[in-house]
C-alpha positions as CSV (number, residue, x, y, z in Angstrom):
1,M,83.8,33.5,125.8
2,L,86.8,32.6,123.6
3,L,85.3,29.4,122.1
4,S,82.2,29.4,119.8
5,K,79.4,27.1,120.4
6,Y,80.1,24.7,117.4
7,T,83.7,24.4,118.4
8,A,82.4,21.8,120.7
9,I,81.9,18.6,118.8
10,R,79.0,17.7,121.2
11,Q,77.0,20.6,120.2
12,L,77.8,20.1,116.6
13,I,76.3,16.6,116.7
14,Y,73.3,17.9,118.5
15,S,72.8,20.5,115.7
16,Y,72.8,17.5,113.2
17,I,70.7,15.1,115.2
18,I,67.7,17.3,115.8
19,P,66.8,18.1,112.2
20,A,67.7,14.5,111.2
21,T,64.9,13.4,113.6
22,S,62.4,15.9,112.3
23,I,62.5,14.3,108.7
24,N,60.0,11.8,109.9
25,T,56.8,13.7,110.9
26,E,55.8,10.7,113.3
27,L,58.9,11.8,115.4
28,K,58.0,15.3,116.0
29,Q,56.1,15.0,119.0
30,A,58.9,12.6,120.4
31,I,61.7,15.1,119.5
32,C,60.1,17.9,121.8
33,I,60.6,15.7,124.7
34,V,64.4,15.0,124.0
35,N,65.4,18.2,122.4
36,E,67.0,19.4,125.7
37,E,68.8,16.1,126.5
38,I,69.7,13.9,123.5
39,P,71.4,10.8,124.7
40,L,75.0,11.3,123.5
41,H,78.3,10.3,125.1
42,K,82.1,10.1,124.0
43,G,83.6,6.7,123.4
44,R,86.6,5.6,125.3
45,D,88.6,4.4,122.3
46,I,92.0,6.2,122.6
47,E,92.9,6.2,118.9
48,R,89.9,7.7,117.5
49,I,87.2,10.3,118.4
50,L,84.0,8.5,118.6
51,Y,80.6,9.6,119.9
52,I,77.5,7.3,120.6
53,S,74.1,8.2,120.7
54,G,70.9,6.6,122.0
55,I,68.5,8.8,120.5
56,A,66.8,6.1,118.3
57,L,66.4,4.0,121.4
58,R,64.9,6.9,123.3
59,L,62.5,7.7,120.4
60,A,61.5,4.0,119.9
61,K,60.1,3.9,123.5
62,S,57.3,6.4,122.5
63,E,56.9,5.3,118.8
64,K,55.7,2.2,117.2
65,I,58.7,2.0,115.2
66,L,61.7,-0.2,115.7
67,A,65.0,1.6,117.1
68,L,67.2,0.2,114.2
69,E,64.7,1.9,111.6
70,I,64.9,5.2,113.4
71,A,68.6,5.0,113.7
72,N,69.0,4.2,110.0
73,A,66.7,7.0,108.9
74,I,68.8,9.6,111.2
75,A,72.1,8.3,109.9
76,S,71.2,8.3,106.3
77,H,69.8,12.1,106.6
78,I,73.1,12.9,108.2
79,S,75.4,10.9,105.9
80,R,73.7,12.8,102.9
81,N,74.3,16.3,104.2
82,F,77.4,15.9,106.5
83,N,79.5,13.0,105.1
84,K,82.8,14.9,105.4
85,E,82.6,15.3,109.2
86,F,81.7,11.7,110.4
87,Q,81.8,8.1,109.5
88,L,78.4,6.7,110.8
89,Q,77.7,3.3,112.0
90,I,74.6,1.7,113.3
91,V,75.0,-1.0,116.1
92,S,72.3,-3.1,117.3
93,P,69.8,-2.5,118.8
94,G,69.8,1.1,117.7
95,W,73.0,2.9,118.7
96,I,74.4,5.4,116.4
97,H,78.2,5.8,116.2
98,F,79.7,9.0,115.0
99,E,83.4,8.7,114.3
100,L,85.0,11.8,113.4
101,T,87.1,11.9,110.0
102,H,90.6,12.8,110.0
103,P,90.1,15.9,107.6
104,F,87.4,17.2,109.9
105,L,89.7,16.7,113.1
106,A,92.5,18.4,111.3
107,A,90.2,21.5,110.4
108,W,89.0,21.4,114.1
109,L,92.5,21.5,115.4
110,Q,93.4,24.3,113.1
111,G,90.4,26.2,114.0
112,L,91.1,25.8,117.7
113,V,94.6,27.1,117.2
114,E,93.4,30.0,115.2
115,E,90.2,30.8,117.3
116,V,91.5,30.8,120.7
117,G,95.1,31.8,119.9
118,E,93.7,34.9,118.1
119,Q,92.2,36.3,121.3
120,G,95.0,35.6,123.7
121,G,97.5,33.0,123.1
122,R,99.2,34.5,120.0
123,R,101.2,36.8,122.5
124,T,103.4,33.6,123.3
125,L,105.0,33.6,120.0
126,E,105.7,37.2,120.0
127,Q,107.0,37.7,123.5
128,G,110.6,38.5,124.2
129,N,113.8,37.0,122.8
130,R,114.6,34.9,125.6
131,G,117.0,32.1,125.4
132,A,116.0,29.6,122.7
133,G,117.0,26.7,124.7
134,E,115.7,28.0,128.1
135,M,114.5,25.3,130.6
136,M,112.1,25.8,133.4
137,N,113.4,25.6,136.9
138,L,111.5,22.8,138.6
139,N,112.9,23.9,142.1
140,S,111.7,27.4,141.5
141,P,110.1,29.1,144.7
142,P,106.3,28.6,145.2
143,L,104.1,30.9,143.3
144,P,102.5,33.9,145.3
145,D,99.3,33.2,146.9
146,S,97.6,36.1,145.2
147,L,97.8,34.1,142.1
148,S,95.6,31.2,143.1
149,P,92.8,32.5,145.5
150,S,90.3,30.2,144.2
151,L,92.5,26.9,143.8
152,T,92.3,24.4,146.7
153,N,95.0,22.2,145.4
154,S,98.5,23.8,144.8
155,Q,99.7,20.8,143.1
156,T,97.1,21.3,140.5
157,L,98.1,24.9,140.0
158,F,101.8,24.0,139.7
159,T,101.2,21.3,137.4
160,A,98.9,23.2,135.1
161,Q,101.1,26.4,135.2
162,Y,104.2,24.2,134.4
163,A,102.4,22.5,131.4
164,H,101.2,25.9,130.2
165,A,104.9,27.3,130.6
166,R,106.5,24.5,128.9
167,C,104.1,25.0,125.8
168,C,105.2,28.7,125.8
169,S,108.8,27.7,125.9
170,L,108.4,25.2,123.0
171,L,106.6,27.7,121.0
172,R,109.0,30.5,121.6
173,L,111.8,28.1,120.4
174,A,109.9,26.7,117.4
175,H,109.2,30.6,116.4
176,Q,112.8,31.6,116.8
177,E,114.0,28.6,114.7
178,G,111.5,29.1,112.0
179,L,109.3,26.2,112.4
180,I,106.2,28.2,113.0
181,K,105.5,31.8,112.1
182,S,102.1,32.6,113.5
183,R,99.0,30.9,114.5
184,L,97.4,31.7,111.2
185,Q,100.0,29.5,109.5
186,P,98.3,26.2,108.2
187,I,99.6,23.2,109.9
188,P,100.4,20.0,108.0
189,W,98.1,17.9,110.0
190,L,97.3,15.4,107.4
191,C,99.3,12.8,105.1
192,E,97.1,11.2,102.5
193,E,93.8,12.2,104.3
194,H,95.1,10.8,107.7
195,L,96.3,12.6,110.7
196,R,100.2,12.2,111.1
197,F,99.9,11.1,114.7
198,N,100.4,7.3,115.5
199,H,101.5,7.5,119.1
200,P,98.6,6.9,121.6
201,A,99.9,9.9,123.9
202,S,99.1,12.2,120.6
203,W,95.5,10.8,120.4
204,G,95.1,11.1,124.2
205,L,95.9,14.7,124.0
206,I,93.6,15.4,121.1
207,S,90.9,13.4,123.0
208,K,91.3,15.4,126.0
209,L,91.1,18.8,124.0
210,V,87.9,17.5,122.6
211,E,86.4,16.6,126.0
212,V,87.4,20.1,127.6
213,V,86.0,22.2,124.8
214,D,82.6,20.0,125.1
215,L,82.6,20.6,128.8
216,E,82.6,24.4,128.1
217,F,79.1,24.1,126.7
218,S,77.8,21.3,129.0
219,C,76.4,21.9,132.6
220,P,77.8,24.6,134.6
221,R,80.8,23.4,136.8
222,S,82.3,24.6,139.9
223,P,86.0,26.0,140.2
224,T,86.8,22.7,141.8
225,A,85.4,20.8,139.0
226,W,87.4,23.0,136.5
227,E,90.4,22.3,138.6
228,K,90.3,18.7,137.7
229,V,89.4,19.3,134.2
230,T,92.6,21.7,133.9
231,L,94.8,19.0,135.7
232,S,93.7,16.3,133.4
233,L,94.6,18.4,130.2
234,A,97.9,19.4,131.8
235,Q,98.7,15.7,132.4
236,A,97.7,14.7,129.1
237,F,100.0,17.2,127.6
238,L,102.9,16.2,129.7
239,C,102.5,12.5,128.8
240,F,102.5,13.7,125.1
241,W,105.7,15.7,125.6
242,D,107.4,12.7,127.3
243,N,106.7,10.4,124.4
244,C,106.5,12.7,121.2
245,R,109.6,14.4,120.3
246,I,109.8,17.5,118.1
247,W,113.3,18.4,117.8
248,G,116.4,16.3,116.7
249,E,115.8,13.5,114.5
250,T,112.1,14.3,114.2
251,R,112.6,17.7,112.9
252,T,115.4,16.6,110.4
253,E,113.7,13.5,109.1
254,F,110.1,14.2,109.6
255,P,109.6,18.0,109.6
256,E,105.8,17.8,108.9
257,L,105.4,15.7,111.9
258,A,107.4,18.2,113.9
259,Q,105.2,21.0,112.8
260,S,101.9,19.0,113.5
261,R,103.1,18.1,117.0
262,L,103.7,21.7,117.5
263,G,100.0,22.5,116.4
264,L,99.0,20.2,119.2
265,V,101.3,22.2,121.6
266,M,99.7,25.6,120.3
267,A,96.2,24.2,120.8
268,T,97.0,22.9,124.3
269,Q,98.6,26.2,125.3
270,S,95.6,28.1,124.1
271,V,93.2,25.9,125.9
272,L,95.1,25.8,129.3
273,S,95.4,29.5,129.0
274,F,91.6,29.8,128.6
275,L,91.1,27.4,131.8
276,L,93.6,29.2,133.9
277,E,92.4,32.6,133.2
278,E,88.7,32.2,132.5
279,K,87.8,29.2,134.7
280,L,90.3,29.4,137.5
281,G,90.8,33.2,137.5
282,I,94.5,33.1,137.7
283,S,97.3,34.4,135.5
284,A,98.6,31.8,132.8
285,L,102.3,32.1,133.4
286,N,104.7,32.0,130.1
287,E,107.6,30.7,132.3
288,L,108.4,29.4,135.7
């Protein structure tokens, strides 16, 4: 397994909620009931990473305590101990909103680049001195059947492989031009404690990366389900690439933004490689 348990934001929040509920001895019996399935879902807001928990509402059903009181007690405990990770908000009648802070997201993205890349994706930066401006041929012949024995949708395979190969091509070019040197190089994600990204496509890609990593540590999924997950990440990346430039004026006028966008490319390449090879059982191609 390439990803650690707490790379998944959902698992991280679980690890914060459980001890927070235990601070109130009256809740200990109730927490045993919900320990394995704490109500938590990711919000749909495209320009922030938000999780919403109904744990207080769940506990209030079995306790003579108002859900808002439980929610405030849990949020207060988490805020005192983990205030750098989340901004917490209580919403009536007892929802707890966990919004990831930008510095935490930056650290998460950097960790994703380094953690997954260290075990497989780093080879992309070091492979061959192919043409710096190489383009992939969209009219290339179909991939051999032997590469996709478990896939039922050839379009999914092509889209995912195309997105992965595009990531590799961009990273080789960036490496050759000195924009990045290795996956251990810190990415300038932040400007005055805020992520540099302002285009919805960038946030859409970040959100999709968070979702995919969460899925790795949720209920088991079939190969067909992982095909859909892989396709959704590939499509999010292609939308990002269509709307967020790295070279030209961006590189000249806003070099830190160019590097941070390359950081997203590195993270995407790593996770796509993981999905293709570990979940779908096929080779992640570096070029088409």
